Backbone as CSV, one residue per row, in Angstrom:
resi,resn,N_x,N_y,N_z,CA_x,CA_y,CA_z,C_x,C_y,C_z
1,MET,0.623,-1.453,0.196,0.230,0.022,-0.112,0.794,1.430,-0.048
2,MET,0.149,2.071,-0.847,1.383,3.241,-1.327,0.879,4.363,0.116
3,SER,1.549,5.307,0.231,1.412,6.388,1.404,2.036,7.826,-0.084
4,PHE,1.326,8.736,1.541,1.867,10.186,0.728,3.682,10.191,0.536
5,PHE,4.120,9.588,2.200,5.574,9.228,2.660,6.295,8.496,1.941
6,ASP,5.708,7.444,0.972,5.949,6.535,-0.086,6.191,6.469,-1.077
7,PRO,6.230,7.816,-1.753,5.900,8.133,-3.390,6.413,7.044,-4.138
8,PRO,5.853,6.977,-4.989,6.385,5.832,-6.344,8.171,6.233,-6.862
9,MET,8.856,5.419,-7.338,10.152,5.795,-7.537,9.615,5.102,-9.291
10,THR,9.182,4.385,-9.680,9.036,4.284,-11.301,7.764,5.227,-11.903
11,THR,7.524,5.186,-12.979,6.588,5.647,-13.837,5.767,4.259,-14.173
12,ASP,4.211,4.846,-14.830,3.424,3.244,-14.990,4.180,2.407,-15.717
13,SER,5.282,2.889,-16.625,5.787,2.183,-17.793,6.826,1.431,-17.032
14,GLY,7.413,1.947,-15.395,8.359,0.566,-15.141,9.594,1.411,-14.983
15,ARG,9.538,2.758,-16.110,10.685,3.320,-16.093,11.050,4.259,-14.711
16,PRO,12.156,3.920,-14.259,12.821,5.388,-13.192,12.676,6.222,-13.119
17,TYR,12.279,6.688,-12.061,11.481,8.479,-12.688,12.488,9.269,-12.497
18,LYS,13.562,8.920,-11.857,14.211,10.117,-11.772,15.297,10.141,-13.137
19,ALA,15.220,9.090,-13.897,15.671,8.935,-15.249,14.567,9.810,-16.265
20,VAL,13.380,10.147,-16.136,12.330,10.215,-16.881,12.571,11.541,-16.976
21,ARG,12.875,11.995,-15.237,12.848,13.834,-15.593,14.287,14.266,-15.584
22,TYR,14.952,13.406,-15.674,16.316,13.952,-16.422,15.939,14.364,-17.666
23,ASP,15.489,13.297,-18.813,15.347,13.284,-20.287,14.697,14.355,-20.330
24,GLU,13.685,14.576,-18.979,12.495,16.029,-20.046,13.594,17.057,-19.980
25,ILE,14.355,17.379,-18.190,15.165,18.162,-18.152,16.206,18.625,-19.426
26,LEU,16.887,17.496,-20.098,17.786,17.327,-21.062,17.215,18.050,-22.406
27,GLU,15.853,17.129,-22.706,15.337,17.891,-23.420,14.692,19.608,-23.680
28,GLU,14.537,19.909,-22.626,14.406,21.350,-22.904,15.445,21.984,-22.950
29,GLN,16.423,21.803,-22.436,17.794,22.201,-22.582,18.095,22.322,-23.789
30,VAL,17.855,21.441,-24.454,18.346,20.905,-26.335,17.582,21.984,-26.851
31,ALA,16.234,22.104,-26.333,15.412,22.803,-27.256,15.903,24.404,-27.210
32,ILE,15.884,24.418,-26.059,16.201,25.927,-25.942,17.688,26.372,-26.322
33,SER,18.905,25.414,-26.681,20.188,25.931,-27.395,19.446,25.739,-28.709
34,TYR,18.803,24.815,-29.697,18.369,24.575,-30.649,18.295,26.108,-31.109
35,ILE,16.883,26.268,-30.530,16.151,27.290,-31.207,17.066,29.039,-31.115
36,SER,17.728,29.029,-29.577,18.299,30.332,-29.773,19.638,29.942,-30.668
37,LYS,19.937,29.154,-31.141,21.076,29.021,-32.499,22.274,29.068,-31.776
38,GLY,22.616,28.096,-30.363,23.717,28.623,-29.990,23.688,29.788,-28.873
39,GLY,22.768,30.241,-28.793,23.359,32.125,-28.081,23.120,31.408,-26.594
40,ILE,22.089,30.406,-26.278,21.878,30.081,-24.856,22.619,28.838,-25.078
41,SER,23.616,28.358,-24.278,24.262,26.860,-24.582,23.746,25.997,-23.242
42,LEU,23.902,24.602,-23.349,23.338,23.790,-22.210,24.086,23.954,-21.105
43,MET,25.099,24.690,-20.994,25.936,25.016,-19.257,25.141,26.333,-18.766
44,ASP,24.513,27.400,-20.106,24.021,27.898,-19.548,22.459,28.191,-19.168
45,THR,22.096,26.839,-19.418,20.264,26.483,-18.584,20.654,25.321,-17.380
46,ASP,21.682,24.957,-16.898,22.363,23.751,-16.380,21.227,24.390,-14.887
47,GLY,22.198,25.712,-14.474,22.032,25.735,-13.470,20.347,27.122,-13.725
48,VAL,19.492,27.075,-14.003,18.414,27.517,-14.273,17.065,26.705,-13.166
49,SER,16.540,27.399,-12.939,15.361,26.389,-12.355,14.508,26.435,-13.510
50,GLN,13.927,25.068,-12.665,12.573,24.754,-13.986,11.748,25.877,-14.299
51,TYR,10.685,26.276,-13.459,10.830,27.302,-14.056,10.648,28.443,-14.828
52,ASP,12.072,29.113,-14.723,12.654,29.893,-15.429,12.778,28.910,-17.124
53,ARG,13.223,28.034,-16.683,13.870,27.233,-18.472,12.405,27.519,-18.839
54,LYS,11.132,26.846,-18.176,10.087,27.007,-18.886,9.643,28.597,-19.702
55,ILE,10.096,28.854,-18.671,9.356,30.840,-19.483,10.666,30.997,-20.470
56,ILE,11.479,30.607,-20.523,12.932,30.748,-21.322,12.240,30.380,-22.825
57,LEU,11.857,28.876,-22.424,11.647,28.322,-23.522,9.992,28.391,-24.509
58,GLN,9.425,28.825,-23.333,8.254,29.861,-24.436,8.004,30.814,-24.827
59,SER,9.226,31.629,-24.337,9.456,32.860,-25.102,10.317,32.438,-26.151
60,LEU,11.398,31.965,-26.138,11.802,31.498,-27.930,10.766,30.786,-28.756
61,LEU,10.081,29.725,-28.198,8.875,29.078,-29.322,8.184,30.854,-29.869
62,LYS,7.661,31.374,-28.866,6.642,32.409,-29.441,7.381,33.347,-30.278
63,ILE,8.751,33.665,-30.292,9.733,34.538,-30.907,9.689,33.687,-32.417
64,LYS,10.405,32.123,-32.082,10.328,31.486,-33.245,8.638,31.459,-34.364
65,GLU,7.520,31.706,-33.473,6.366,31.279,-34.471,6.115,32.847,-35.215
66,GLN,6.751,34.039,-34.547,6.539,35.235,-35.238,7.228,35.505,-35.832
67,GLU,8.782,34.981,-36.072,9.576,34.638,-37.348,9.110,33.999,-38.782
68,ASN,8.537,32.561,-38.063,7.701,31.888,-38.952,6.509,32.917,-39.732
69,GLU,5.826,32.957,-38.983,4.271,33.770,-39.239,5.323,35.027,-40.221
70,ASN,6.057,36.057,-39.981,6.632,37.042,-41.076,7.216,36.291,-41.890
71,ILE,8.116,35.315,-41.912,8.345,35.067,-43.455,7.330,34.481,-44.305
72,LYS,5.845,33.828,-43.527,4.902,33.476,-44.899,4.135,34.727,-45.050
73,LYS,4.358,35.804,-44.379,3.872,36.758,-44.895,4.820,37.123,-46.525
74,VAL,5.897,37.675,-45.677,6.893,38.200,-47.274,6.641,36.752,-48.319
75,ALA,6.363,36.024,-48.136,6.585,35.052,-49.045,5.093,34.940,-50.002
76,ASP,3.852,35.183,-49.320,2.857,35.603,-49.717,2.753,36.641,-50.838
77,SER,2.937,37.864,-50.190,3.188,38.944,-50.901,3.965,39.245,-51.916
78,ASN,5.304,38.304,-51.824,5.684,37.905,-53.037,5.288,37.830,-54.081
79,LYS,4.742,36.671,-53.843,3.634,35.513,-54.899,3.136,36.598,-55.806
80,ASN,2.181,37.331,-54.501,1.338,37.862,-55.149,1.854,39.558,-56.459
81,ILE,3.147,40.063,-55.971,3.885,40.811,-56.739,4.549,39.944,-57.941
82,ARG,4.523,38.801,-57.719,5.079,38.110,-59.169,3.746,37.569,-59.911
83,ARG,2.653,37.775,-59.670,1.611,37.278,-60.382,1.193,38.419,-60.580
84,SER,1.395,39.703,-59.837,0.871,40.857,-61.000,1.505,41.335,-61.941
85,THR,3.060,41.303,-61.531,4.014,41.767,-62.694,4.139,40.583,-63.747
86,SER,3.115,39.673,-63.995,3.693,38.811,-65.318,3.028,38.920,-66.027
87,ARG,1.465,39.720,-65.397,0.349,40.125,-66.569,0.840,40.957,-67.621
88,PHE,1.628,41.811,-67.220,2.389,42.731,-68.145,3.216,42.435,-69.140
């Protein structure tokens, strides 16, 4: 019988919880480093708290999403310009 003072040490799949949590932290660190194009390294995020790391990752994802939207807008406007100039 489990109690509050005896938490489970494995996940539902049987994998040790500590290893699963380590993988999640490492995935966040790699994503931050990749999205920032090396501007923020794994070592930079190593001492950052979980809460701060999630905020950094969410902020970088928002910035990346805005960049992709801007690129799409420019590409669409270029298509419209090509279509309008090709008629003449």
